[in-house]
N, C-alpha and C positions, 0 to 999 in steps of 0.2 A: 504494499500499500504506500502510495507517494504521499509523503507530508511537506508541508511548508514549515521551514525552520529558519529562525534568526539566530546567526551566530555573532556573538559580540566580543570584540576583543583585538588585541595588536596584530598587525600584519606588517612584517619586516623582511629585510634581506638577511638570511642566514649565510654567513661566510665560514666555510667547513675547512678546517685544517687537518688533514690526514695525518696519521701516525708518521709518515714518511716526510711531513712538512710540506706537502702539496695543498694548494688553496684552490676553492672554486666557490662561487657565489650561486644562490637561488633563492627564490621566495620561500618564506617561511612564518613561523609564529604558531603557536599552538592553536589558536581559533581559527587562524586561516587554513591550518591543516585540517582541522575539524570540518570546516565548510567545503574544502576541496573533497574530502573523503564522502561527504554526504552527498554532494552534486554528482560524483561519479556513480554512486550507489542509485541515482536516478531520483533524488528528492529536490524539492524546490528550496534552494539554499540561498539565503541572502546574509551578506556579510556587513555588520557595522564595524567599521574600522577608521583609521587614519592614516593615510599615506601621503607622501609628497609629490609635488609637481617634477619630479625630476627622472633621471633615467632608471633608478632602481624601483621607484613608484610605478613607472610604465611597465617594467617587467613583471611587477606582481599583477598589475592589471590584466597582462595578457595570460599570467599563468592561471588566473582564476577564471577567467572568462572562457579560456580553452577547456576548463573542466566543468563550465556549466554554473559557476556561483554568479549571483547577482550582487553587486557593490550598491550600497545604500547610496542615496544622492549626495550625502555630505562627506563621503568617504575621502574624496580625493582634496587635500588641503595645501595650502602654499607652504613652502619650506621643504626639507629634506626628508627622505624616508629612514626610519630607524634600522638599526642592525643588530644581529646578535652572532657572535663567533663562537662556533662550535669546535672545540679542539678533541679529536677522537684518539682514544688510546688503541692499543693493539688489539684488544677485545672488541673495538667499536662502540664503546660507550662514550657519550659526550659530556664535556664540561663546557659551560656558557659564560661568556661576558657579553654585556648588553649596553648598547648606545640607543636609548629609548625615550621618547617623549609621547605623552598619551593623553589627548584631550579631543574626543570624538565628537562629531555633530549628530545628534540622533534624529535629526529632520528627516521626514518623508519615508518612514519605516513601513514595511508592507502591513497589510491587514490580513486577518484570518490565520493567524499563526498557531501551528499545532503545538510547537515548542520553542523555547528560547535556551540557548546554551552559551555559557560563558566559562572563561578558564584563566589560570595563570596571572601574569603580572597585571593584566587589564582590570582584574577584579580588586585588585588592592591598591593600585598605584593612582593618587589622586594628581590631576582633577578628575580624570576619566573614571575612576572607580565609583565617585558618588553618582556620577551619570548613569553607571551600569546598575547600581543599587536600586535607583529610582525606576529603571527600566524593568528590571526584575519584579519589583513590587507591583507595578502598573499592569505587566503582562501575566501575572500569577493566575488570576481569575479564569482567563481563557485558555492558558498555555501550559503545558509541561515545562518545569525549569529544571535544567541539566546544569551541574555544575563540576568542574575539576580543579582544585586547588593548584596542582601542578607548580609545585614551590621553586622559586629562582632564588637561591640564597644571596648571589651576588647582587641583585636588586632589592630583595625584600628587607635585607639586614638580618636582625635577630628573629627567630620565631615569635617572641614577645611582641615585636614591632607588628606582626601581621595577622596573629592567631584570633585576636577578637574579630578582626573583619572577615577573616575566612570562615568563623563560626556563625558571624550574621549572614553570610551568604548561603552557608549550609542550612541554615533555618529557613531561608526562602525558597531552598530547592525541593523538588521531588526525587531527582536522581543525583546522587553524587558518586563520583568515581576517583579514587586518588591510588598512587603506586605506593607501596611499602617503603621506598626511601623517602618520599614526601612526607607520609606521616611519621616516620622515625625522626626526621628533622624538625618537623612542627611541635611534637610532643616529647622530644628526648626519651623514647621508650623503645623497647623491643616488643612491646605487646602491643604491636600494630593492629591485629584483628580486634582486640577489645575496644580501641579507639573508633574504628570504623563502625564496628556494631553499635557502639554508643551513640554515633551521630544521629542514629534513627530517632532517639529521644527528642531530638531538636525539631523534628518534623518530616524529614524525607521518607518516602516509602520504600525507597531502595537505595542502600549503599553497597558499593563495590570496592573491593581491594585487590589491586593488580601485584602480582609477585614474581614477575619476570618468569624464569625457567621454572618456577613451582605453580605456574596456573594463575587462577584468579578465584576469589571467595565473594559471594554476595550474601548480603542479609536483608530480609525482609520479614513481614509478618508471618510467613510460612516457616521461617527460620534459616538456618547457615546452608548454604548451597556452595559446594566447591567443584570447579572443573579443571582438568588437567591442562597443562600445557600443549600446544600444537608443535610438533617436532619440525624443525627447520633450521638450515644452515643459515646463521645470522650474519648479514653483511654490515649492518648499523643498527642502531635502535631509535634513530631520530624519526619521530612522527608516530613512533609505535603507539603511545598512550592516547594520542589524538585520534588515531584510527580506532583504538578500542571504544573511546567515547562516542564516536561516531557510529560504531558497531551496534552499541547499546540502543541508541535512539532508532537506528534502521530495524532492529528486531523488535523494539516495542512498537514501532508503526506497524510492522508486518502482523502484529497481534491486535492492532486497533486500540492501542493502550495509550496513545497521546492525545493531549488535550485537557484543559481543565475539567471538562464535563467527565473525563474518564479518570479522575484522580481515586475515586474510591475502588474501582476495578484494578488500577495499578497497584494499589495499597494492598489487595487481595490477592496478588499474583500467586499462582501455585508453585511449588517447588520445582515440578517438572518444565515449566514454561520459563522460570527463571534460569535453570541450567541452560536450556535452550538459547536464552538472550546472551548468557555469558559465552557459551560455545561459538555464537555467531560473532561476537566481538572478537574473541580470541583468534578465531580462523582468519578474521580480515586484518588483525594486527600482525599475525605471522607471515602474511604476504608482504606487508610493508617492511619488516625487519629483514625479509629476504632479498631486499634491493637497496640500492644506494639512495640516501636521502629521504626525505618525507614524500614518498611515492605511492600513496594508497591505491588499492585496486578499483579498476572500473567494473561494473556489473557484468560486462561481456567476458570479463577473465574469470567469474565465478562458475562453478561447476553447478 
């Protein structure tokens, strides 16, 4: 089932530095990656972001339009486009350094949204974070709210700087997905499952913890549901979590569980359906990690 989804957050230029020192540039940013993944899966994806009127901004526009993403009317602004440098180690894991400004223009947003997703820096970095919080509050009656904290310590500072705002966003969300590394950093604990399970007490119907090579765990009223990882040769992990977030929304759309009017049904999702959602997201993310960069699959690539 095709859904109309607004993705709100940063779009920037990823500067990737390989383990051998080679450098390359391509469009990136967690929310942009989610939007691209959703559009490639056939959804009506709209991206509320802020990019510059420069060469990097033009490359981002071409990239998202090629994948079928619609930029909102205020997305292109004067000035330069933000960047993120990702240094890959020999295992393909990335460490990030950001040069980012964030003040989106929320004018001209589409109507009839089934879901709104936000993530990462955009949801905690002012002045744009305040804009997104207001957007989530306004959209919540009609739309499913999805959130991924996607911690970026080099920009967020200490966990104490951002934890309250992240928990405010969690309380506005119906679906929250986080990685074990993000939760460990945010809360300074190895009991990451307990943290993600406890988030449901703040309001979300569904919380999900991704654990890399150990698979994923979901928590809902039906209880704890774990799925195994998908075996794949990893090229790099850039965009894997973003594809997983898109996969959750894609699978919920297929089950008719998106939209504010379906909030009760989402809260009552059976364990078998939750397992199906997690497996779908894991399978999509496995394709992304099997190739270089944040390159999520197209619908025609799926069996």
